[in-house]
N, C-alpha and C positions, 0 to 999 in steps of 0.2 A: 323812395326805396325803403325807408323805415316803415312807412305805412303798409307797403306790400308784404314786408316781413312779418308784421303783426297779424295781417290777414291770413297768411299761410300758417302761422302758429295756431290760429283759432279754428282753422278748417278741420283738423282731426277731431277736435272737441265737438264740432257741429255734426260731423259724420258718425260719431260714436253712438249718439242717442238713437237714430234710426236703425243703425246696424244692430244694436242691442235688441231693439224691438222686433226686428225682422227675424233674427236668430232665435229669440225666445219663442216667438209665435211658431216658427218652423219646427223647432225641437219639441214644443208642446204638442203640435199636431202630429209629429212623428210618434211620440209616445202613445197618443190616442189611437193612431192608426194601427200600431203594433197590437194593442189590446183588442181593437175592433176585429182585426183579421184573425187573431188567435181565438177569439170568442166564437166566431161563426165558421172558421176553417182551421181548427186546431191542428198544429203541426208538431205535436208532442211538446217536449221541453225546449225546443229551439228558440221560439219567439219569446217564451216566458222569461228566458235569461235576460232579455233586453228591456223588460218592462220599466225598471227604474233608471236605466242608463242615460236616456236623452235628458231627463231633468237634472241628473247629476252633472252632465256635461254643461248644462246652462249655468249651474253653480260655479263650475271650474272656470268658465269663460267670463261670466258677468256678475257673479256674486250672489249673495243671499236673497236680496229683493227680487231679482230676475228669476231665481229658482222658484220662489213662492208664487210669482206671477205665472210661471209655466205650469206649476202644479194646479193652480186654480183654473187656468185656461183649459188645460187638458180635461179637468173634471167637467167644466161647463160644456165643452165640445161633445164629450161622451154623453152628457145628460140630454143634449139635443138629438144625438144620433141613436142612443140606445135607451134613454130614460134615466131618471135620477137614481133609481136603486142600483142598476148595473154600473152607473157611473161611480157610485159610492164604493163599489167593490174594487174599483181601480184606485180611487183616491186613497182608500185605507186598505192595504198599506203601501201600495207601490208608488204613488205620487209622493207621499210623505217619505218613503224610503229613498227616493231619488234625492230629495233635499238633504236627508240625513247622510247619505253616502257622499254627496257633493261636499258637505261641510267637513266630514272627516277626511276626505281625500285632499281637500284644499288646505287643511291644517297638517297634512302629512302624518296622520295618525297611523300607527302600525295596523297591519291587517287583522290581527287577533282582536283588536278593540273594535274596529269598524264592522267586522263580521259578527261579533257578539252583539253589538248594539242593533245591527240590522236584523239578526235572528230574533231578538226580543221583540222588535217592532213587527216582524213577520208573524210571530206567535200571537201577538195581540190582534193582528189582522185576521188570523184564522178564527179567533174567538168572536171578533166583530162580525165576520161573515156568518158564523153559526148563529149568532144572536139575530142578525138581520133576516136571514132565511127562516129562522124559527118564527119570527114575527110575521113574515109574509105567508108562511104555510100553516101557521097556527099549530105547530108541533115543536117539541123540544128536541132539536137535532143533536144536542150534546148527549142526551140519554141514548139516542140511537147510536151515536159513535161509541159510547162506552159499552153498549151491548155488543157491538161488533168486536171490540177488543176483548170483551169477556169470553166470547166464543173462541177467539184465537188463543187466549191464555189457557182456557180449559182444554183445547186441543193439544197445546204444548205440554201441559201437565199430564195429559193422558198418554202421550207418546213417551214421556220421561218416566212414566209409571209413578208419579207423585200422587199419593193419596191425600189430596188437600184441595180445597176450593179457594181460589184467589178472592180476597176481600174487595169490596167495591172501592174502598179508599185507595188501595194499591193499584187497582186497575186504572183509576183516574190519574194517579201519579205517573204510571207508565204511559198513558195516553198523552199527557202533557209533555213528558220526556220525549216521546217519539215525534210529536209536532215540533218541539224545539230543535231536536237533532236534524229533522228534515229541513227546517229553515236554515240551520247552520250550514248544511251541505249546499243548499241553494245559494246562500250568500257567498260561499266560497267559489262556486262556479261563476256567479255574477262578477266577482272580483277578477277571476281569471280572464273572462271575456273582456271586461273593461280594461284590464292591464294590456292585453294584446291589441285591442281596438283603439283606445284613446292615445296610446303611444304614437300610433301612426297618424292621428289627427292633430298632434302637437299639444295635447293636454294630458301629459302622463300622470298617473296616480302613483302613490307610494310604492316602492319596490316590495315584492313579496318576500317571504322568508327564503333563505339561501337554498333550502332543500327543494322549494318549488321551482326556482330558477334552474337548478341542476336537473330536476325531473323533466322540465319543459325544454331543456337545452337552449335557454334564452338568456342572452346577456344584454 
């Protein structure tokens, strides 16, 4: 009887390792599949919201090591399906973002902190993408982006009847600010989707600010 009891106590430990491996592989392939589908059959911002969520879920369920394994696995899978360069566009920032969000949600960090950290990482990801594409196309895409914002700023100045020309420095500052704000909004939407989805999967993330709960009519 004592021997049987000890064997039953060891059984969950023996089952945990393969379960962790299977779930990590499944969620890593899910993240890769979402990116793959969105790349070839873009559905607007719908799928983009869920890019980092599967890897963050791995962190919530199995911890830091499993999340990094999921990030690496998803990158390797996409490199086989789409090539290494397109795989790198997913890994940086979205795979890393999944690990970051999983870590902040696991530690019950307030939304403003996790969103801000994610927005900074997303902004770095935009500059990484610009650098990588600039290398591949042999063109400086940052200058192209700044020129587009210059045209927009000049049009705004013209409509406001401001007799001035925006300087290149301030245009670059505005460009970086717009990228940062865009990533901040994106991370907020990711948090909303994860809050509503992961609650139902039994892996809740920290509660949002009270005004968000009132706005969403969610308790």
